[in-house]
matplotlib code that plots the C-alpha trace (Angstrom):
import matplotlib.pyplot as plt

x = [-42.9, -44.6, -42.6, -42.9, -40.9, -38.7, -37.1, -35.9, -33.0, -34.2, -34.2, -33.7, -36.1, -34.7, -35.0, -32.0, -32.0, -31.9, -29.3, -27.1, -27.5, -26.6, -23.5, -22.4, -23.0, -21.0, -18.1, -18.1, -18.1, -15.2, -13.3, -13.9, -12.5, -9.0, -7.6, -8.2, -5.8, -5.4, -2.7, -4.2, -3.7, -4.0, -1.6, -0.9, 0.0, -0.6, -1.6, -4.9, -7.8, -10.5, -13.0, -11.1, -12.2, -15.5, -16.8, -15.0, -12.6, -8.8, -8.4, -9.0, -11.7, -9.1, -7.5, -10.9, -12.1, -8.7, -9.6, -13.0, -11.4, -8.9, -11.6, -13.6, -10.5, -9.8, -13.5, -13.3, -10.2, -12.1, -14.9, -17.5, -20.5, -23.6, -26.9, -27.8, -31.2, -31.8, -30.8, -30.9, -27.6, -25.1, -21.8, -18.4, -18.3, -15.7, -18.6, -20.4, -19.6, -18.9, -22.2, -24.2, -26.7, -26.8, -23.9, -21.8, -23.5, -27.0, -25.7, -24.2, -27.5, -29.4, -26.9, -27.1, -30.9, -31.1, -28.6, -30.6, -33.7, -31.9, -30.5, -34.0, -35.3, -32.7, -31.2, -28.1, -25.2, -22.0, -18.7, -16.3, -13.4, -14.6, -17.6, -19.9, -23.5, -24.0, -26.6, -26.0, -25.6, -22.2, -21.0, -19.9, -22.3, -22.0, -18.8, -18.2, -16.2, -17.7, -16.4, -14.1, -12.5, -12.3, -10.4, -8.1, -7.5, -6.7, -4.3, -2.5, -2.2, -0.9, 1.8, 2.9, 4.6, 4.6, 7.4, 6.1, 2.5, 3.6, 5.7, 2.8, 0.4, 2.8, 3.2, -0.6, -1.0, 1.7, 0.1, -3.4, -3.6, -7.1, -9.3, -7.2, -7.5, -11.3, -11.7, -9.5, -11.5, -14.8, -13.5, -12.1, -15.7, -17.1, -16.9, -14.5, -12.3, -12.1, -11.1, -8.3, -7.1, -7.0, -5.0, -2.6, -1.9, -1.1, 1.0, 3.1, 2.7, 6.4, 7.2, 4.3, 5.2, 8.8, 7.7, 5.3, 8.1, 10.4, 7.6, 6.9, 10.5, 10.6, 7.2, 6.3, 5.2, 3.0, 1.3, 0.6, -1.0, -3.1, -4.2, -5.1, -7.2, -9.0, -9.8, -11.2, -13.5, -14.6, -15.0, -17.6, -15.3, -12.5, -14.8, -15.8, -12.1, -11.3, -14.2, -13.4, -9.7, -10.7, -13.2, -10.5, -8.0, -10.3, -11.8, -15.3, -18.2, -21.0, -21.4, -24.0, -24.9, -25.3, -29.0, -29.4, -27.5, -29.6, -32.7, -31.3, -30.6, -34.2, -35.7, -33.7, -34.4, -30.7, -30.2, -27.8, -29.5, -28.0, -28.2, -30.4, -27.7, -26.9, -25.5, -22.3, -20.8, -21.8, -21.6, -21.4, -23.5, -21.3, -17.8, -16.0, -13.0, -15.3, -16.8, -19.5, -20.6, -20.8, -24.4, -26.8, -28.6, -25.5, -25.3, -26.8, -26.2, -24.2, -22.7, -18.9, -19.0, -21.1, -19.2, -15.8, -17.1, -18.5, -15.4, -15.2, -17.5, -20.8, -23.9, -24.1, -20.6, -21.1, -24.1, -21.8, -18.6, -15.8, -14.4, -10.8, -12.0, -13.5, -17.1, -19.5, -22.0, -24.8, -24.2, -26.3, -27.8, -29.1, -32.7, -32.2, -30.3, -33.5, -34.7, -31.3, -31.3, -32.2, -35.5, -34.0, -30.8, -27.8, -25.9]
y = [-24.2, -20.8, -18.3, -14.6, -12.0, -11.3, -14.8, -13.8, -11.6, -8.9, -10.1, -13.8, -16.6, -18.9, -18.2, -17.4, -20.8, -22.7, -20.4, -20.9, -24.7, -24.7, -22.6, -25.1, -28.1, -26.4, -25.8, -29.4, -30.7, -28.5, -29.6, -33.2, -32.5, -34.2, -30.8, -29.1, -26.2, -23.6, -20.9, -17.5, -15.6, -12.2, -10.0, -12.4, -15.5, -17.8, -21.4, -21.6, -24.0, -24.0, -22.7, -19.3, -19.0, -18.3, -21.1, -20.9, -18.2, -18.5, -15.3, -15.6, -13.5, -11.4, -10.2, -9.6, -7.5, -5.6, -2.7, -2.3, -2.2, 0.3, 2.6, 2.3, 3.2, 6.3, 7.4, 7.0, 9.1, 11.9, 11.7, 9.7, 8.5, 6.4, 6.1, 2.7, 1.4, -0.4, 2.0, 5.1, 6.4, 8.1, 6.2, 6.1, 3.9, 1.7, 0.6, -1.1, -4.2, -3.8, -3.0, -3.2, -0.6, -2.0, -1.2, -3.9, -3.6, -4.1, -7.0, -8.7, -8.3, -9.8, -12.7, -13.5, -13.6, -15.5, -18.1, -18.6, -19.2, -21.8, -23.6, -23.7, -25.5, -28.3, -27.7, -29.6, -28.9, -30.7, -29.6, -28.1, -30.2, -33.6, -33.5, -35.0, -33.6, -32.2, -30.0, -26.3, -26.3, -27.9, -25.0, -21.5, -18.9, -18.9, -21.0, -23.6, -25.8, -27.6, -26.6, -29.5, -29.0, -25.2, -25.6, -28.1, -25.7, -22.8, -25.0, -26.0, -22.4, -21.3, -24.0, -23.6, -20.3, -20.5, -18.0, -15.5, -15.7, -15.3, -12.2, -10.7, -11.3, -9.7, -6.6, -6.2, -6.6, -4.1, -1.5, -1.8, -4.1, -3.0, -5.0, -8.2, -7.7, -7.2, -10.4, -12.3, -11.1, -12.0, -15.5, -16.2, -15.8, -18.6, -22.3, -23.0, -20.1, -21.5, -24.9, -23.4, -21.3, -24.4, -26.4, -23.6, -23.0, -26.7, -26.9, -23.9, -24.1, -24.2, -21.3, -19.2, -19.9, -18.8, -15.7, -14.9, -15.3, -13.0, -10.4, -10.6, -10.0, -6.9, -5.4, -7.1, -3.9, -2.7, -6.2, -6.4, -2.9, -3.8, -7.1, -5.5, -2.8, -5.5, -7.6, -4.5, -3.8, -7.4, -9.1, -11.5, -12.7, -13.2, -15.3, -17.3, -18.1, -18.9, -21.4, -22.9, -23.5, -24.9, -27.3, -28.4, -29.1, -31.3, -32.9, -31.9, -32.8, -30.5, -26.8, -24.1, -20.9, -17.4, -17.6, -20.7, -19.1, -15.9, -18.1, -19.9, -16.5, -15.4, -18.4, -17.6, -13.9, -13.2, -14.6, -17.1, -20.6, -21.2, -18.1, -15.7, -13.0, -11.4, -14.1, -13.3, -16.7, -20.1, -23.1, -26.6, -28.8, -31.8, -30.2, -30.6, -32.1, -34.9, -35.8, -33.1, -31.7, -28.1, -28.5, -25.9, -28.7, -29.0, -25.2, -23.0, -19.3, -18.6, -15.7, -15.6, -16.7, -19.8, -20.8, -20.5, -22.4, -25.2, -25.4, -29.0, -30.7, -32.4, -31.0, -33.9, -33.2, -29.5, -29.9, -30.2, -28.4, -29.8, -27.5, -27.5, -29.5, -32.2, -31.4, -31.6, -28.7, -28.1, -25.5, -22.4, -22.8, -26.3, -25.1, -24.0, -27.1, -29.0, -26.3, -26.4, -30.2, -30.9, -32.8, -34.9, -36.9, -34.9, -35.9]
z = [-4.1, -4.1, -2.0, -1.3, -3.3, -0.2, -0.7, -4.2, -5.4, -7.7, -11.3, -10.4, -11.1, -8.4, -4.6, -2.5, -0.8, -4.1, -5.6, -2.5, -2.7, -6.4, -5.6, -2.9, -5.2, -7.9, -5.6, -4.4, -8.0, -8.9, -5.9, -6.8, -10.3, -10.7, -11.8, -8.5, -9.0, -11.7, -12.4, -12.4, -15.7, -13.9, -12.1, -9.1, -11.2, -8.3, -8.4, -6.5, -5.9, -8.5, -6.0, -6.2, -9.9, -11.5, -13.8, -17.1, -16.0, -15.8, -13.6, -9.9, -8.3, -6.4, -9.7, -11.3, -8.3, -7.8, -10.2, -8.5, -5.0, -6.2, -7.7, -4.5, -2.4, -4.6, -4.3, -0.5, -0.4, -2.2, 0.4, -1.5, 0.5, 0.0, 1.7, 3.1, 1.9, 5.2, 8.0, 5.8, 7.2, 5.0, 5.2, 3.4, 0.3, 2.2, 4.5, 1.5, -0.4, -4.1, -5.9, -2.7, -1.5, 2.0, 4.5, 6.2, 9.7, 8.2, 6.1, 9.2, 11.0, 8.2, 7.7, 11.4, 11.4, 8.2, 9.4, 12.6, 10.5, 8.3, 11.3, 12.8, 9.7, 10.2, 6.7, 5.7, 3.3, 2.3, 3.8, 1.3, 2.6, 4.0, 1.7, 4.3, 4.3, 7.8, 9.6, 9.4, 13.2, 12.6, 10.5, 11.4, 9.9, 6.1, 6.2, 3.5, 5.9, 8.9, 12.3, 12.6, 9.1, 9.7, 13.0, 11.3, 8.4, 10.8, 12.8, 9.5, 8.4, 11.9, 12.1, 8.5, 9.6, 13.4, 14.1, 11.6, 12.9, 16.4, 15.5, 13.6, 16.5, 19.0, 16.7, 16.4, 20.2, 20.9, 18.5, 20.1, 23.2, 24.4, 22.0, 22.6, 26.4, 26.1, 24.0, 26.4, 29.4, 27.8, 26.8, 30.3, 31.8, 29.7, 30.6, 27.8, 28.9, 32.4, 31.1, 28.9, 31.9, 34.1, 31.6, 30.9, 34.5, 35.3, 32.1, 33.2, 36.9, 37.8, 35.6, 36.9, 40.5, 40.0, 38.1, 41.0, 43.6, 41.7, 41.3, 45.0, 45.9, 43.7, 44.5, 47.8, 49.6, 46.8, 46.4, 50.1, 50.1, 47.1, 48.6, 51.9, 50.1, 48.1, 51.2, 53.0, 50.0, 49.6, 53.0, 51.6, 48.9, 51.4, 53.6, 50.6, 49.6, 53.2, 53.5, 50.2, 51.2, 54.5, 52.9, 50.5, 53.2, 55.3, 52.1, 53.1, 50.7, 49.5, 49.2, 49.6, 47.9, 49.4, 48.6, 50.8, 53.6, 53.4, 53.6, 56.7, 58.3, 57.5, 59.2, 62.4, 62.1, 61.9, 65.5, 66.9, 67.0, 70.4, 72.5, 70.5, 70.0, 66.6, 64.3, 62.6, 61.7, 60.2, 62.5, 61.2, 63.4, 62.6, 62.4, 59.1, 60.9, 62.0, 58.7, 58.4, 55.1, 53.8, 52.8, 54.2, 56.1, 58.3, 59.0, 61.7, 62.3, 65.5, 67.3, 67.7, 71.3, 70.8, 67.6, 69.4, 72.4, 70.4, 68.2, 66.7, 69.3, 68.5, 70.0, 72.4, 73.6, 73.9, 76.2, 79.1, 80.0, 82.2, 84.9, 86.0, 89.1, 86.9, 88.0, 85.1, 84.8, 82.4, 79.7, 80.0, 76.5, 77.1, 76.9, 73.3, 72.1, 71.5, 69.1, 67.3, 66.6, 63.0, 62.4, 59.7, 59.6, 58.6, 55.4]

ax = plt.figure().add_subplot(projection="3d")
ax.plot(x, y, z, "-o")
ax.set_aspect("equal")
plt.show()
């Protein structure tokens, strides 16, 4: 296949895609070799998988590259710099890979774009562990293991030295907690993060409740002041939590969004559907305690007086009020009830 020069590395006769495929196939063949491990003849002397060695070499790549890394670190200590060919910025030599003329940030951008292009072509490659040929979408970018095998490998490494890993993580967090907090906050806003939080809460619910009670006993006044200040700043959020809790208690079905409620207010010009005054509350035509839903089709804007007067009565029951003498009289808003009745059956 004829390709553009941009698809080739300088001085190579094979395109990058074919060279990468050959590299993956070579790693799979070497992993399938009965002698899957070698002892490094270099400074480390460790017994490592064959994929850590270049073909025909008895020294691992880490030992081969160690002098180069040392020389680069010494050059960086002397203030050596290089100019990136991509962004043309002058950076420290530590921001470049060995022998590279492009800085790490530019390389990461290119790798991300290139990986997206390969995934779009529905390319496939074998996993370095389970050896199944899978689409690139089932791999992390430029990873030799599929997502499932990579997660299993991370779990094995973590549990191999559980106490030590936990101690190291605590030390890193204590030294610089802000990045970890930012990552945790970003993850908690995703759907997967909310699932993890929900499971973690119910798994440790008893402990968390006891911890919260102790904290309230020690800092109750401060917590009450903070809570009151937040409620004053966020009345809409307070109303939302109140409605949600009430619906959960009465096991009401359905829900509505703020956008749907604003549209309902616009249709009624912000007025009470019963008396025409300024609407400040939401009235459920069929009360929640009597099987009504929280869908917007069961809502009408109402002033506080009409909403309190109607309470948990149906419209038909609210048409008449009973005096203390037992004499029935017509409610003063009867002439507006016909306009308040929904045209379609309520859910």
